mmCIF file of the protein (N, C-alpha, C, O) and its ligand, coordinates in Angstrom:
data_MODEL
# 
_entry.id   MODEL 
# 
loop_
_entity.id 
_entity.type 
_entity.pdbx_number_of_molecules 
1 polymer     1 
2 non-polymer 1 
# 
_entity_poly.entity_id                      1 
_entity_poly.type                           'polypeptide(L)' 
_entity_poly.nstd_linkage                   no 
_entity_poly.nstd_monomer                   no 
_entity_poly.pdbx_seq_one_letter_code       MVGQTTREDGTWFECEACGLLFDEKESARQHERTCDAEEPTYIQ 
_entity_poly.pdbx_seq_one_letter_code_can   MVGQTTREDGTWFECEACGLLFDEKESARQHERTCDAEEPTYIQ 
_entity_poly.pdbx_strand_id                 A 
# 
loop_
_entity_poly_seq.entity_id 
_entity_poly_seq.num 
_entity_poly_seq.mon_id 
_entity_poly_seq.hetero 
1 1  MET n 
1 2  VAL n 
1 3  GLY n 
1 4  GLN n 
1 5  THR n 
1 6  THR n 
1 7  ARG n 
1 8  GLU n 
1 9  ASP n 
1 10 GLY n 
1 11 THR n 
1 12 TRP n 
1 13 PHE n 
1 14 GLU n 
1 15 CYS n 
1 16 GLU n 
1 17 ALA n 
1 18 CYS n 
1 19 GLY n 
1 20 LEU n 
1 21 LEU n 
1 22 PHE n 
1 23 ASP n 
1 24 GLU n 
1 25 LYS n 
1 26 GLU n 
1 27 SER n 
1 28 ALA n 
1 29 ARG n 
1 30 GLN n 
1 31 HIS n 
1 32 GLU n 
1 33 ARG n 
1 34 THR n 
1 35 CYS n 
1 36 ASP n 
1 37 ALA n 
1 38 GLU n 
1 39 GLU n 
1 40 PRO n 
1 41 THR n 
1 42 TYR n 
1 43 ILE n 
1 44 GLN n 
# 
loop_
_struct_asym.id 
_struct_asym.entity_id 
A 1 
B 2 
# 
loop_
_chem_comp.id 
_chem_comp.type 
_chem_comp.mon_nstd_flag 
ALA 'L-peptide linking' y 
ARG 'L-peptide linking' y 
ASP 'L-peptide linking' y 
CYS 'L-peptide linking' y 
GLN 'L-peptide linking' y 
GLU 'L-peptide linking' y 
GLY 'peptide linking'   y 
HIS 'L-peptide linking' y 
ILE 'L-peptide linking' y 
LEU 'L-peptide linking' y 
LYS 'L-peptide linking' y 
MET 'L-peptide linking' y 
PHE 'L-peptide linking' y 
PRO 'L-peptide linking' y 
SER 'L-peptide linking' y 
THR 'L-peptide linking' y 
TRP 'L-peptide linking' y 
TYR 'L-peptide linking' y 
VAL 'L-peptide linking' y 
ZN  non-polymer         . 
# 
_pdbx_entity_nonpoly.entity_id   2 
_pdbx_entity_nonpoly.name        ? 
_pdbx_entity_nonpoly.comp_id     ZN 
# 
_pdbx_nonpoly_scheme.asym_id         B 
_pdbx_nonpoly_scheme.entity_id       2 
_pdbx_nonpoly_scheme.mon_id          ZN 
_pdbx_nonpoly_scheme.ndb_seq_num     1 
_pdbx_nonpoly_scheme.pdb_seq_num     101 
_pdbx_nonpoly_scheme.auth_seq_num    101 
_pdbx_nonpoly_scheme.pdb_mon_id      ZN 
_pdbx_nonpoly_scheme.auth_mon_id     ZN 
_pdbx_nonpoly_scheme.pdb_strand_id   A 
_pdbx_nonpoly_scheme.pdb_ins_code    . 
# 
loop_
_atom_site.group_PDB 
_atom_site.id 
_atom_site.type_symbol 
_atom_site.label_atom_id 
_atom_site.label_alt_id 
_atom_site.label_comp_id 
_atom_site.label_asym_id 
_atom_site.label_entity_id 
_atom_site.label_seq_id 
_atom_site.pdbx_PDB_ins_code 
_atom_site.Cartn_x 
_atom_site.Cartn_y 
_atom_site.Cartn_z 
_atom_site.occupancy 
_atom_site.B_iso_or_equiv 
_atom_site.pdbx_formal_charge 
_atom_site.auth_seq_id 
_atom_site.auth_comp_id 
_atom_site.auth_asym_id 
_atom_site.auth_atom_id 
_atom_site.pdbx_PDB_model_num 
ATOM   1   N  N  . MET A 1 1  ? -74.667 -2.225  -26.262 1.00 0.00 ? 1   MET A N  1 
ATOM   2   C  CA . MET A 1 1  ? -73.257 -1.847  -26.162 1.00 0.00 ? 1   MET A CA 1 
ATOM   3   C  C  . MET A 1 1  ? -72.573 -2.435  -24.813 1.00 0.00 ? 1   MET A C  1 
ATOM   4   O  O  . MET A 1 1  ? -73.178 -2.589  -23.752 1.00 0.00 ? 1   MET A O  1 
ATOM   5   N  N  . VAL A 1 2  ? -71.369 -2.700  -25.012 1.00 0.00 ? 2   VAL A N  1 
ATOM   6   C  CA . VAL A 1 2  ? -70.597 -3.104  -23.889 1.00 0.00 ? 2   VAL A CA 1 
ATOM   7   C  C  . VAL A 1 2  ? -69.798 -1.853  -23.362 1.00 0.00 ? 2   VAL A C  1 
ATOM   8   O  O  . VAL A 1 2  ? -69.048 -1.262  -24.139 1.00 0.00 ? 2   VAL A O  1 
ATOM   9   N  N  . GLY A 1 3  ? -69.935 -1.463  -22.130 1.00 0.00 ? 3   GLY A N  1 
ATOM   10  C  CA . GLY A 1 3  ? -69.439 -0.472  -21.249 1.00 0.00 ? 3   GLY A CA 1 
ATOM   11  C  C  . GLY A 1 3  ? -68.138 -1.094  -20.580 1.00 0.00 ? 3   GLY A C  1 
ATOM   12  O  O  . GLY A 1 3  ? -67.965 -2.307  -20.465 1.00 0.00 ? 3   GLY A O  1 
ATOM   13  N  N  . GLN A 1 4  ? -67.220 -0.091  -20.139 1.00 0.00 ? 4   GLN A N  1 
ATOM   14  C  CA . GLN A 1 4  ? -66.178 -0.493  -19.263 1.00 0.00 ? 4   GLN A CA 1 
ATOM   15  C  C  . GLN A 1 4  ? -66.077 0.259   -17.906 1.00 0.00 ? 4   GLN A C  1 
ATOM   16  O  O  . GLN A 1 4  ? -65.987 1.480   -17.785 1.00 0.00 ? 4   GLN A O  1 
ATOM   17  N  N  . THR A 1 5  ? -66.104 -0.578  -16.993 1.00 0.00 ? 5   THR A N  1 
ATOM   18  C  CA . THR A 1 5  ? -65.967 0.147   -15.637 1.00 0.00 ? 5   THR A CA 1 
ATOM   19  C  C  . THR A 1 5  ? -64.813 -0.269  -14.885 1.00 0.00 ? 5   THR A C  1 
ATOM   20  O  O  . THR A 1 5  ? -64.501 -1.459  -14.904 1.00 0.00 ? 5   THR A O  1 
ATOM   21  N  N  . THR A 1 6  ? -64.072 0.649   -14.158 1.00 0.00 ? 6   THR A N  1 
ATOM   22  C  CA . THR A 1 6  ? -62.986 0.443   -13.348 1.00 0.00 ? 6   THR A CA 1 
ATOM   23  C  C  . THR A 1 6  ? -63.327 0.523   -11.999 1.00 0.00 ? 6   THR A C  1 
ATOM   24  O  O  . THR A 1 6  ? -63.875 1.528   -11.549 1.00 0.00 ? 6   THR A O  1 
ATOM   25  N  N  . ARG A 1 7  ? -63.003 -0.618  -11.193 1.00 0.00 ? 7   ARG A N  1 
ATOM   26  C  CA . ARG A 1 7  ? -63.266 -0.535  -9.731  1.00 0.00 ? 7   ARG A CA 1 
ATOM   27  C  C  . ARG A 1 7  ? -62.065 -0.877  -9.038  1.00 0.00 ? 7   ARG A C  1 
ATOM   28  O  O  . ARG A 1 7  ? -60.996 -1.104  -9.606  1.00 0.00 ? 7   ARG A O  1 
ATOM   29  N  N  . GLU A 1 8  ? -62.264 -0.914  -7.712  1.00 0.00 ? 8   GLU A N  1 
ATOM   30  C  CA . GLU A 1 8  ? -61.018 -1.339  -6.784  1.00 0.00 ? 8   GLU A CA 1 
ATOM   31  C  C  . GLU A 1 8  ? -60.322 -2.753  -7.158  1.00 0.00 ? 8   GLU A C  1 
ATOM   32  O  O  . GLU A 1 8  ? -59.116 -2.998  -7.144  1.00 0.00 ? 8   GLU A O  1 
ATOM   33  N  N  . ASP A 1 9  ? -61.398 -3.628  -7.499  1.00 0.00 ? 9   ASP A N  1 
ATOM   34  C  CA . ASP A 1 9  ? -60.987 -4.987  -7.797  1.00 0.00 ? 9   ASP A CA 1 
ATOM   35  C  C  . ASP A 1 9  ? -60.683 -5.317  -9.306  1.00 0.00 ? 9   ASP A C  1 
ATOM   36  O  O  . ASP A 1 9  ? -60.428 -6.452  -9.709  1.00 0.00 ? 9   ASP A O  1 
ATOM   37  N  N  . GLY A 1 10 ? -60.738 -4.194  -10.090 1.00 0.00 ? 10  GLY A N  1 
ATOM   38  C  CA . GLY A 1 10 ? -60.199 -4.528  -11.542 1.00 0.00 ? 10  GLY A CA 1 
ATOM   39  C  C  . GLY A 1 10 ? -61.122 -3.732  -12.483 1.00 0.00 ? 10  GLY A C  1 
ATOM   40  O  O  . GLY A 1 10 ? -61.863 -2.802  -12.165 1.00 0.00 ? 10  GLY A O  1 
ATOM   41  N  N  . THR A 1 11 ? -60.957 -4.219  -13.579 1.00 0.00 ? 11  THR A N  1 
ATOM   42  C  CA . THR A 1 11 ? -61.706 -3.526  -14.680 1.00 0.00 ? 11  THR A CA 1 
ATOM   43  C  C  . THR A 1 11 ? -62.811 -4.647  -15.093 1.00 0.00 ? 11  THR A C  1 
ATOM   44  O  O  . THR A 1 11 ? -62.547 -5.849  -15.136 1.00 0.00 ? 11  THR A O  1 
ATOM   45  N  N  . TRP A 1 12 ? -64.016 -4.120  -15.373 1.00 0.00 ? 12  TRP A N  1 
ATOM   46  C  CA . TRP A 1 12 ? -65.122 -4.984  -15.582 1.00 0.00 ? 12  TRP A CA 1 
ATOM   47  C  C  . TRP A 1 12 ? -65.767 -4.355  -16.896 1.00 0.00 ? 12  TRP A C  1 
ATOM   48  O  O  . TRP A 1 12 ? -65.722 -3.168  -17.217 1.00 0.00 ? 12  TRP A O  1 
ATOM   49  N  N  . PHE A 1 13 ? -66.422 -5.480  -17.644 1.00 0.00 ? 13  PHE A N  1 
ATOM   50  C  CA . PHE A 1 13 ? -67.266 -4.962  -18.978 1.00 0.00 ? 13  PHE A CA 1 
ATOM   51  C  C  . PHE A 1 13 ? -68.555 -5.151  -18.475 1.00 0.00 ? 13  PHE A C  1 
ATOM   52  O  O  . PHE A 1 13 ? -68.929 -6.081  -17.761 1.00 0.00 ? 13  PHE A O  1 
ATOM   53  N  N  . GLU A 1 14 ? -69.264 -4.130  -18.928 1.00 0.00 ? 14  GLU A N  1 
ATOM   54  C  CA . GLU A 1 14 ? -70.746 -4.162  -18.441 1.00 0.00 ? 14  GLU A CA 1 
ATOM   55  C  C  . GLU A 1 14 ? -71.651 -4.144  -19.802 1.00 0.00 ? 14  GLU A C  1 
ATOM   56  O  O  . GLU A 1 14 ? -71.450 -3.366  -20.734 1.00 0.00 ? 14  GLU A O  1 
ATOM   57  N  N  . CYS A 1 15 ? -72.653 -5.105  -19.761 1.00 0.00 ? 15  CYS A N  1 
ATOM   58  C  CA . CYS A 1 15 ? -73.706 -4.905  -20.552 1.00 0.00 ? 15  CYS A CA 1 
ATOM   59  C  C  . CYS A 1 15 ? -74.707 -3.808  -20.237 1.00 0.00 ? 15  CYS A C  1 
ATOM   60  O  O  . CYS A 1 15 ? -75.534 -3.890  -19.330 1.00 0.00 ? 15  CYS A O  1 
ATOM   61  N  N  . GLU A 1 16 ? -74.567 -2.778  -21.055 1.00 0.00 ? 16  GLU A N  1 
ATOM   62  C  CA . GLU A 1 16 ? -75.419 -1.419  -20.909 1.00 0.00 ? 16  GLU A CA 1 
ATOM   63  C  C  . GLU A 1 16 ? -76.833 -1.732  -20.930 1.00 0.00 ? 16  GLU A C  1 
ATOM   64  O  O  . GLU A 1 16 ? -77.625 -1.000  -20.336 1.00 0.00 ? 16  GLU A O  1 
ATOM   65  N  N  . ALA A 1 17 ? -77.262 -2.883  -21.642 1.00 0.00 ? 17  ALA A N  1 
ATOM   66  C  CA . ALA A 1 17 ? -78.657 -3.077  -21.801 1.00 0.00 ? 17  ALA A CA 1 
ATOM   67  C  C  . ALA A 1 17 ? -79.254 -3.628  -20.495 1.00 0.00 ? 17  ALA A C  1 
ATOM   68  O  O  . ALA A 1 17 ? -80.377 -3.249  -20.163 1.00 0.00 ? 17  ALA A O  1 
ATOM   69  N  N  . CYS A 1 18 ? -78.552 -4.525  -19.714 1.00 0.00 ? 18  CYS A N  1 
ATOM   70  C  CA . CYS A 1 18 ? -79.246 -5.060  -18.625 1.00 0.00 ? 18  CYS A CA 1 
ATOM   71  C  C  . CYS A 1 18 ? -78.355 -4.993  -17.256 1.00 0.00 ? 18  CYS A C  1 
ATOM   72  O  O  . CYS A 1 18 ? -78.751 -5.477  -16.195 1.00 0.00 ? 18  CYS A O  1 
ATOM   73  N  N  . GLY A 1 19 ? -77.115 -4.340  -17.414 1.00 0.00 ? 19  GLY A N  1 
ATOM   74  C  CA . GLY A 1 19 ? -76.252 -4.133  -16.343 1.00 0.00 ? 19  GLY A CA 1 
ATOM   75  C  C  . GLY A 1 19 ? -75.389 -5.221  -15.855 1.00 0.00 ? 19  GLY A C  1 
ATOM   76  O  O  . GLY A 1 19 ? -74.587 -5.025  -14.942 1.00 0.00 ? 19  GLY A O  1 
ATOM   77  N  N  . LEU A 1 20 ? -75.540 -6.473  -16.489 1.00 0.00 ? 20  LEU A N  1 
ATOM   78  C  CA . LEU A 1 20 ? -74.535 -7.479  -16.017 1.00 0.00 ? 20  LEU A CA 1 
ATOM   79  C  C  . LEU A 1 20 ? -73.040 -7.239  -16.345 1.00 0.00 ? 20  LEU A C  1 
ATOM   80  O  O  . LEU A 1 20 ? -72.555 -6.800  -17.388 1.00 0.00 ? 20  LEU A O  1 
ATOM   81  N  N  . LEU A 1 21 ? -72.428 -7.632  -15.207 1.00 0.00 ? 21  LEU A N  1 
ATOM   82  C  CA . LEU A 1 21 ? -70.713 -7.233  -15.323 1.00 0.00 ? 21  LEU A CA 1 
ATOM   83  C  C  . LEU A 1 21 ? -70.127 -8.670  -15.753 1.00 0.00 ? 21  LEU A C  1 
ATOM   84  O  O  . LEU A 1 21 ? -70.557 -9.794  -15.491 1.00 0.00 ? 21  LEU A O  1 
ATOM   85  N  N  . PHE A 1 22 ? -69.008 -8.266  -16.497 1.00 0.00 ? 22  PHE A N  1 
ATOM   86  C  CA . PHE A 1 22 ? -68.158 -9.497  -17.025 1.00 0.00 ? 22  PHE A CA 1 
ATOM   87  C  C  . PHE A 1 22 ? -66.741 -9.120  -16.861 1.00 0.00 ? 22  PHE A C  1 
ATOM   88  O  O  . PHE A 1 22 ? -66.370 -7.969  -17.091 1.00 0.00 ? 22  PHE A O  1 
ATOM   89  N  N  . ASP A 1 23 ? -65.929 -10.059 -16.467 1.00 0.00 ? 23  ASP A N  1 
ATOM   90  C  CA . ASP A 1 23 ? -64.557 -9.847  -16.227 1.00 0.00 ? 23  ASP A CA 1 
ATOM   91  C  C  . ASP A 1 23 ? -63.611 -9.879  -17.664 1.00 0.00 ? 23  ASP A C  1 
ATOM   92  O  O  . ASP A 1 23 ? -62.437 -9.507  -17.679 1.00 0.00 ? 23  ASP A O  1 
ATOM   93  N  N  . GLU A 1 24 ? -64.210 -10.299 -18.643 1.00 0.00 ? 24  GLU A N  1 
ATOM   94  C  CA . GLU A 1 24 ? -63.656 -10.381 -19.873 1.00 0.00 ? 24  GLU A CA 1 
ATOM   95  C  C  . GLU A 1 24 ? -64.438 -9.683  -21.044 1.00 0.00 ? 24  GLU A C  1 
ATOM   96  O  O  . GLU A 1 24 ? -65.618 -10.032 -21.098 1.00 0.00 ? 24  GLU A O  1 
ATOM   97  N  N  . LYS A 1 25 ? -64.040 -8.773  -21.994 1.00 0.00 ? 25  LYS A N  1 
ATOM   98  C  CA . LYS A 1 25 ? -64.814 -8.163  -22.809 1.00 0.00 ? 25  LYS A CA 1 
ATOM   99  C  C  . LYS A 1 25 ? -65.465 -9.126  -23.698 1.00 0.00 ? 25  LYS A C  1 
ATOM   100 O  O  . LYS A 1 25 ? -66.656 -8.992  -23.978 1.00 0.00 ? 25  LYS A O  1 
ATOM   101 N  N  . GLU A 1 26 ? -64.652 -10.237 -24.228 1.00 0.00 ? 26  GLU A N  1 
ATOM   102 C  CA . GLU A 1 26 ? -65.330 -11.106 -25.076 1.00 0.00 ? 26  GLU A CA 1 
ATOM   103 C  C  . GLU A 1 26 ? -66.582 -11.958 -24.505 1.00 0.00 ? 26  GLU A C  1 
ATOM   104 O  O  . GLU A 1 26 ? -67.424 -12.508 -25.216 1.00 0.00 ? 26  GLU A O  1 
ATOM   105 N  N  . SER A 1 27 ? -66.554 -11.965 -23.255 1.00 0.00 ? 27  SER A N  1 
ATOM   106 C  CA . SER A 1 27 ? -67.560 -12.770 -22.509 1.00 0.00 ? 27  SER A CA 1 
ATOM   107 C  C  . SER A 1 27 ? -68.797 -11.663 -22.433 1.00 0.00 ? 27  SER A C  1 
ATOM   108 O  O  . SER A 1 27 ? -69.964 -12.058 -22.450 1.00 0.00 ? 27  SER A O  1 
ATOM   109 N  N  . ALA A 1 28 ? -68.490 -10.356 -22.355 1.00 0.00 ? 28  ALA A N  1 
ATOM   110 C  CA . ALA A 1 28 ? -69.704 -9.445  -22.333 1.00 0.00 ? 28  ALA A CA 1 
ATOM   111 C  C  . ALA A 1 28 ? -70.305 -9.251  -23.794 1.00 0.00 ? 28  ALA A C  1 
ATOM   112 O  O  . ALA A 1 28 ? -71.511 -9.189  -24.036 1.00 0.00 ? 28  ALA A O  1 
ATOM   113 N  N  . ARG A 1 29 ? -69.302 -9.166  -24.711 1.00 0.00 ? 29  ARG A N  1 
ATOM   114 C  CA . ARG A 1 29 ? -69.944 -9.245  -26.182 1.00 0.00 ? 29  ARG A CA 1 
ATOM   115 C  C  . ARG A 1 29 ? -70.588 -10.414 -26.514 1.00 0.00 ? 29  ARG A C  1 
ATOM   116 O  O  . ARG A 1 29 ? -71.508 -10.272 -27.320 1.00 0.00 ? 29  ARG A O  1 
ATOM   117 N  N  . GLN A 1 30 ? -70.344 -11.643 -26.081 1.00 0.00 ? 30  GLN A N  1 
ATOM   118 C  CA . GLN A 1 30 ? -71.074 -12.804 -26.303 1.00 0.00 ? 30  GLN A CA 1 
ATOM   119 C  C  . GLN A 1 30 ? -72.362 -12.787 -25.780 1.00 0.00 ? 30  GLN A C  1 
ATOM   120 O  O  . GLN A 1 30 ? -73.327 -13.120 -26.467 1.00 0.00 ? 30  GLN A O  1 
ATOM   121 N  N  . HIS A 1 31 ? -72.477 -12.361 -24.413 1.00 0.00 ? 31  HIS A N  1 
ATOM   122 C  CA . HIS A 1 31 ? -73.784 -12.130 -23.813 1.00 0.00 ? 31  HIS A CA 1 
ATOM   123 C  C  . HIS A 1 31 ? -74.492 -11.135 -24.534 1.00 0.00 ? 31  HIS A C  1 
ATOM   124 O  O  . HIS A 1 31 ? -75.713 -11.261 -24.631 1.00 0.00 ? 31  HIS A O  1 
ATOM   125 N  N  . GLU A 1 32 ? -73.975 -10.256 -25.006 1.00 0.00 ? 32  GLU A N  1 
ATOM   126 C  CA . GLU A 1 32 ? -74.701 -8.924  -25.601 1.00 0.00 ? 32  GLU A CA 1 
ATOM   127 C  C  . GLU A 1 32 ? -75.497 -9.516  -26.787 1.00 0.00 ? 32  GLU A C  1 
ATOM   128 O  O  . GLU A 1 32 ? -76.594 -9.049  -27.094 1.00 0.00 ? 32  GLU A O  1 
ATOM   129 N  N  . ARG A 1 33 ? -74.918 -10.576 -27.468 1.00 0.00 ? 33  ARG A N  1 
ATOM   130 C  CA . ARG A 1 33 ? -75.770 -11.075 -28.536 1.00 0.00 ? 33  ARG A CA 1 
ATOM   131 C  C  . ARG A 1 33 ? -76.926 -11.765 -28.332 1.00 0.00 ? 33  ARG A C  1 
ATOM   132 O  O  . ARG A 1 33 ? -77.815 -11.848 -29.180 1.00 0.00 ? 33  ARG A O  1 
ATOM   133 N  N  . THR A 1 34 ? -76.963 -12.314 -27.144 1.00 0.00 ? 34  THR A N  1 
ATOM   134 C  CA . THR A 1 34 ? -78.153 -13.142 -26.707 1.00 0.00 ? 34  THR A CA 1 
ATOM   135 C  C  . THR A 1 34 ? -78.895 -12.373 -25.474 1.00 0.00 ? 34  THR A C  1 
ATOM   136 O  O  . THR A 1 34 ? -79.722 -12.964 -24.780 1.00 0.00 ? 34  THR A O  1 
ATOM   137 N  N  . CYS A 1 35 ? -78.573 -11.150 -25.278 1.00 0.00 ? 35  CYS A N  1 
ATOM   138 C  CA . CYS A 1 35 ? -79.365 -10.440 -24.290 1.00 0.00 ? 35  CYS A CA 1 
ATOM   139 C  C  . CYS A 1 35 ? -80.663 -10.000 -24.675 1.00 0.00 ? 35  CYS A C  1 
ATOM   140 O  O  . CYS A 1 35 ? -80.876 -9.407  -25.733 1.00 0.00 ? 35  CYS A O  1 
ATOM   141 N  N  . ASP A 1 36 ? -81.630 -10.313 -23.740 1.00 0.00 ? 36  ASP A N  1 
ATOM   142 C  CA . ASP A 1 36 ? -83.017 -9.910  -24.053 1.00 0.00 ? 36  ASP A CA 1 
ATOM   143 C  C  . ASP A 1 36 ? -83.432 -8.375  -23.650 1.00 0.00 ? 36  ASP A C  1 
ATOM   144 O  O  . ASP A 1 36 ? -84.522 -7.878  -23.932 1.00 0.00 ? 36  ASP A O  1 
ATOM   145 N  N  . ALA A 1 37 ? -82.469 -7.767  -23.006 1.00 0.00 ? 37  ALA A N  1 
ATOM   146 C  CA . ALA A 1 37 ? -82.867 -6.557  -22.406 1.00 0.00 ? 37  ALA A CA 1 
ATOM   147 C  C  . ALA A 1 37 ? -82.826 -5.405  -23.405 1.00 0.00 ? 37  ALA A C  1 
ATOM   148 O  O  . ALA A 1 37 ? -83.302 -4.310  -23.105 1.00 0.00 ? 37  ALA A O  1 
ATOM   149 N  N  . GLU A 1 38 ? -82.228 -5.656  -24.662 1.00 0.00 ? 38  GLU A N  1 
ATOM   150 C  CA . GLU A 1 38 ? -82.134 -4.778  -25.522 1.00 0.00 ? 38  GLU A CA 1 
ATOM   151 C  C  . GLU A 1 38 ? -83.383 -4.623  -26.573 1.00 0.00 ? 38  GLU A C  1 
ATOM   152 O  O  . GLU A 1 38 ? -83.384 -3.927  -27.588 1.00 0.00 ? 38  GLU A O  1 
ATOM   153 N  N  . GLU A 1 39 ? -84.386 -5.397  -26.104 1.00 0.00 ? 39  GLU A N  1 
ATOM   154 C  CA . GLU A 1 39 ? -85.559 -5.459  -26.981 1.00 0.00 ? 39  GLU A CA 1 
ATOM   155 C  C  . GLU A 1 39 ? -86.676 -4.513  -26.210 1.00 0.00 ? 39  GLU A C  1 
ATOM   156 O  O  . GLU A 1 39 ? -87.113 -4.725  -25.079 1.00 0.00 ? 39  GLU A O  1 
ATOM   157 N  N  . PRO A 1 40 ? -86.966 -3.635  -26.912 1.00 0.00 ? 40  PRO A N  1 
ATOM   158 C  CA . PRO A 1 40 ? -87.963 -2.564  -26.182 1.00 0.00 ? 40  PRO A CA 1 
ATOM   159 C  C  . PRO A 1 40 ? -89.411 -3.415  -26.001 1.00 0.00 ? 40  PRO A C  1 
ATOM   160 O  O  . PRO A 1 40 ? -89.807 -4.259  -26.805 1.00 0.00 ? 40  PRO A O  1 
ATOM   161 N  N  . THR A 1 41 ? -89.964 -3.094  -25.029 1.00 0.00 ? 41  THR A N  1 
ATOM   162 C  CA . THR A 1 41 ? -91.333 -3.834  -24.574 1.00 0.00 ? 41  THR A CA 1 
ATOM   163 C  C  . THR A 1 41 ? -92.408 -2.904  -25.090 1.00 0.00 ? 41  THR A C  1 
ATOM   164 O  O  . THR A 1 41 ? -92.871 -2.107  -24.273 1.00 0.00 ? 41  THR A O  1 
ATOM   165 N  N  . TYR A 1 42 ? -92.846 -2.889  -26.256 1.00 0.00 ? 42  TYR A N  1 
ATOM   166 C  CA . TYR A 1 42 ? -93.934 -2.044  -26.767 1.00 0.00 ? 42  TYR A CA 1 
ATOM   167 C  C  . TYR A 1 42 ? -95.350 -2.772  -26.239 1.00 0.00 ? 42  TYR A C  1 
ATOM   168 O  O  . TYR A 1 42 ? -96.323 -2.128  -25.848 1.00 0.00 ? 42  TYR A O  1 
ATOM   169 N  N  . ILE A 1 43 ? -95.296 -3.936  -26.289 1.00 0.00 ? 43  ILE A N  1 
ATOM   170 C  CA . ILE A 1 43 ? -96.554 -4.634  -26.206 1.00 0.00 ? 43  ILE A CA 1 
ATOM   171 C  C  . ILE A 1 43 ? -96.396 -5.571  -24.836 1.00 0.00 ? 43  ILE A C  1 
ATOM   172 O  O  . ILE A 1 43 ? -95.394 -6.230  -24.560 1.00 0.00 ? 43  ILE A O  1 
ATOM   173 N  N  . GLN A 1 44 ? -97.467 -5.493  -24.139 1.00 0.00 ? 44  GLN A N  1 
ATOM   174 C  CA . GLN A 1 44 ? -97.314 -6.343  -22.992 1.00 0.00 ? 44  GLN A CA 1 
ATOM   175 C  C  . GLN A 1 44 ? -98.230 -7.677  -23.357 1.00 0.00 ? 44  GLN A C  1 
ATOM   176 O  O  . GLN A 1 44 ? -98.307 -8.610  -22.558 1.00 0.00 ? 44  GLN A O  1 
HETATM 177 ZN ZN . ZN  B 2 .  ? -77.282 -8.003  -21.090 1.00 0.00 2 101 ZN  A ZN 1 
# 
């Protein structure tokens, strides 16, 4: 999921899986599609 966070320096969009911040929602959504952090690590 992409979250939204507001700070002093503006509004940021956050990848809730890994915590990366983006200044554009579309950038966050594109990242989310390729984000590895959503995959649960069952097996080591
Ligand atoms: Zn991510």
